[in-house]
C-alpha positions in Angstrom: 0.0 0.0 0.0 1.2 3.5 -0.8 -0.1 6.7 0.7 0.0 10.3 -0.7 -1.7 13.5 0.2 -4.0 15.3 -2.2 -6.0 18.6 -2.2 -9.5 18.7 -3.7 -10.4 22.3 -3.5 -13.4 22.6 -5.9 -16.3 20.6 -7.2 -14.5 20.2 -10.5 -11.4 18.9 -8.7 -13.6 16.2 -7.1 -15.2 15.3 -10.4 -11.9 15.1 -12.2 -10.3 13.0 -9.4 -13.2 10.5 -9.4 -13.1 10.2 -13.1 -9.3 9.3 -12.9 -9.7 7.0 -10.0 -12.5 5.1 -11.7 -10.1 4.0 -14.5 -8.1 1.8 -12.1 -9.2 -1.6 -10.9 -7.6 -1.7 -7.5 -8.9 -0.3 -4.2 -8.2 3.4 -3.5 -9.4 5.0 -0.3 -9.4 8.6 1.0 -8.8 9.1 4.7 -9.5 12.3 6.5 -9.2 12.2 10.3 -10.9 9.0 11.4 -13.1 8.8 8.3 -12.2 6.6 5.3 -14.2 6.5 2.1 -14.0 4.8 -1.3 -12.2 7.2 -3.7 -14.6 6.2 -6.5 -17.5 7.7 -4.5 -18.3 11.3 -5.2 -20.8 11.4 -2.3 -18.2 9.8 0.0 -15.7 12.4 -0.9 -18.1 15.3 -0.2 -18.6 13.9 3.3 -15.0 14.6 4.1 -13.4 17.9 5.2 -12.1 19.2 1.8 -10.6 22.3 3.4 -7.4 20.4 4.2 -5.3 17.8 2.4 -6.7 14.2 2.3 -4.6 11.1 2.5 -5.0 8.7 -0.4 -4.3 5.0 0.3 -3.5 3.0 -2.9 -3.9 -0.7 -2.5 -1.7 -1.9 -5.4 1.8 -3.3 -5.9 2.3 -0.9 -8.8 0.6 2.4 -8.0 2.9 4.6 -10.2 0.5 4.9 -13.2 -2.3 6.2 -10.8 0.1 8.5 -8.9 1.3 10.0 -12.2 -2.3 10.6 -13.4 -3.3 12.5 -10.3 -0.1 14.6 -10.1 -2.0 17.9 -10.3 -3.8 17.1 -7.0 -0.8 16.0 -5.0 0.5 18.1 -2.1 3.4 17.5 0.3 
């Protein structure tokens, strides 16, 4: 599993992010505080606090293609 932080500031960011995530077959979760949601769920993402970075947990042995595709959302 690999973890990175992303920032989804606008509704369009969330739509674009879910569109990208949906292209991958493996499990991808978003974690904010004690809440975890499926990254393919727009409703789940909107239940999180989007005012701060969100941790993305990628459950794959080769997450690099996914990480490269969401580069614009990644924050340190």
